[in-house]
C-alpha positions as CSV (number, residue, x, y, z in Angstrom):
1,X,39.2,62.6,25.7
2,X,37.8,61.6,22.4
3,X,36.1,58.3,21.8
4,X,38.7,56.6,19.6
5,X,38.1,53.1,20.9
6,X,34.9,51.1,21.4
7,X,36.0,50.3,25.0
8,X,35.6,54.0,25.8
9,X,32.1,55.3,26.6
10,X,30.6,58.7,26.4
11,X,28.9,60.5,29.2
12,X,25.6,59.9,27.4
13,X,26.3,56.1,27.3
14,X,27.3,56.2,31.0
15,X,24.1,57.9,31.9
16,X,22.0,55.3,29.9
17,X,23.9,52.4,31.5
18,X,23.5,53.6,35.0
19,X,20.0,55.0,34.7
20,X,18.1,51.9,35.8
21,X,20.2,51.6,39.0
22,X,19.4,55.2,39.9
23,X,15.7,54.7,38.9
24,X,15.7,51.8,41.5
25,X,16.9,54.3,44.2
26,X,13.9,56.7,43.6
27,X,11.1,55.5,45.8
28,X,12.4,51.9,45.7
29,X,9.5,50.5,47.7
30,X,7.3,51.3,44.7
31,X,9.6,49.6,42.1
32,X,10.7,46.2,40.9
33,X,14.2,46.9,42.1
34,X,15.5,43.5,41.1
35,X,14.4,44.0,37.5
36,X,16.0,47.5,37.3
37,X,19.3,46.2,38.8
38,X,19.3,43.4,36.3
39,X,19.0,45.9,33.5
40,X,21.9,48.0,34.7
41,X,24.2,45.4,36.2
42,X,26.0,42.2,35.1
43,X,24.9,39.0,36.9
44,X,28.1,39.0,38.8
45,X,28.0,42.7,39.7
46,X,29.9,43.6,42.9
47,X,28.8,46.7,44.7
48,X,31.6,47.4,47.3
49,X,30.8,49.2,50.5
50,X,34.5,48.9,51.7
51,X,37.6,48.3,49.6
52,X,37.2,44.5,50.3
53,X,33.6,43.8,51.1
54,X,30.8,43.7,48.5
55,X,27.2,42.4,48.1
56,X,25.7,40.4,45.4
57,X,23.2,42.1,43.0
58,X,20.3,40.3,44.8
59,X,21.6,41.5,48.2
60,X,21.9,45.0,46.9
61,X,18.2,44.8,45.7
62,X,17.3,43.9,49.3
63,X,19.2,46.9,50.7
64,X,17.4,49.2,48.2
65,X,14.0,47.8,49.2
66,X,14.8,48.2,52.9
67,X,15.9,51.7,52.3
68,X,12.6,52.4,50.5
69,X,10.6,51.1,53.5
70,X,12.6,53.4,55.9
71,X,12.6,56.4,53.5
72,X,9.5,56.1,51.3
73,X,10.2,59.4,49.5
74,X,13.8,58.6,48.8
75,X,15.0,60.5,45.8
76,X,18.4,60.0,44.1
77,X,19.5,62.6,41.6
78,X,22.5,62.2,39.3
79,X,24.2,65.6,39.4
80,X,27.3,64.9,37.3
81,X,29.0,62.1,35.4
82,X,32.6,61.8,34.4
83,X,34.0,59.0,32.2
84,X,37.5,57.6,31.8
85,X,37.8,54.6,29.6
86,X,35.5,51.9,31.1
87,X,35.0,53.8,34.3
88,X,32.3,56.3,35.3
89,X,32.3,58.5,38.3
90,X,28.8,59.7,39.3
91,X,28.2,62.5,41.7
92,X,24.7,62.3,43.1
93,X,22.4,63.8,45.7
94,X,20.1,61.8,47.9
95,X,17.1,63.3,49.7
96,X,14.4,61.9,51.9
97,X,12.4,61.8,55.1
98,X,12.8,58.7,57.2
99,X,9.6,57.2,58.7
100,X,11.6,54.6,60.7
101,X,14.9,54.7,62.5
102,X,17.6,55.6,60.1
103,X,21.3,54.9,60.9
104,X,20.4,55.3,64.6
105,X,18.3,58.5,64.2
106,X,14.7,58.3,65.3
107,X,12.1,59.6,62.7
108,X,11.2,63.2,63.5
109,X,9.6,64.4,60.3
110,X,12.9,66.1,59.3
111,X,14.5,65.4,55.9
112,X,18.1,65.0,54.8
113,X,20.0,66.1,51.7
114,X,23.4,64.6,51.2
115,X,26.0,63.8,48.5
116,X,27.0,60.5,47.1
117,X,29.9,59.4,44.9
118,X,29.8,56.2,42.9
119,X,32.7,54.8,40.8
120,X,31.6,52.1,38.4
121,X,33.5,49.8,36.0
122,X,31.5,48.9,32.9
123,X,31.8,45.5,31.1
124,X,29.8,44.5,28.1
125,X,27.5,47.5,28.4
126,X,26.5,47.0,32.0
127,X,27.9,47.7,35.4
128,X,30.5,45.2,36.6
129,X,31.5,46.7,39.9
130,X,30.9,49.8,41.9
131,X,32.3,51.6,44.9
132,X,29.8,53.7,46.8
133,X,30.3,56.5,49.2
134,X,27.4,58.4,50.8
135,X,27.8,61.1,53.3
136,X,25.4,59.6,55.8
137,X,27.1,61.5,58.7
138,X,25.8,64.8,57.3
139,X,22.3,63.2,56.7
140,X,22.2,62.1,60.4
141,X,23.3,65.6,61.6
142,X,20.4,67.1,59.5
143,X,17.9,64.7,61.0
144,X,19.1,65.3,64.6
145,X,19.3,69.1,64.2
């Protein structure tokens, strides 16, 4: 696809738009997560965790902060980005070593490495909504192995 219309974005633009959100996911307990999400996301951003249920941007910041307390070395790498019109699909990889109970798994010193897929819609140069899928079942298996 060529960029023939201003409503379309390039992979580079998608990477720039989403970068603060992923920066917030890297050791979030050490960051101003709310500020980073405000850079990346519209005020009315809706991050969906089911097809119907979403959080507010402020609630998402709280989730990121809690994740950082549980997994202080949390790292989130963007592996690949695809763009279609005003939508970006981001394939990422999350790694970390929980120091507190994580999705029912007691901390053992073991680490996880798992895949994440995010589908974002962009409006006015920032994220308007996102659908997030992480393979936490695989992460839990790794922690319990």
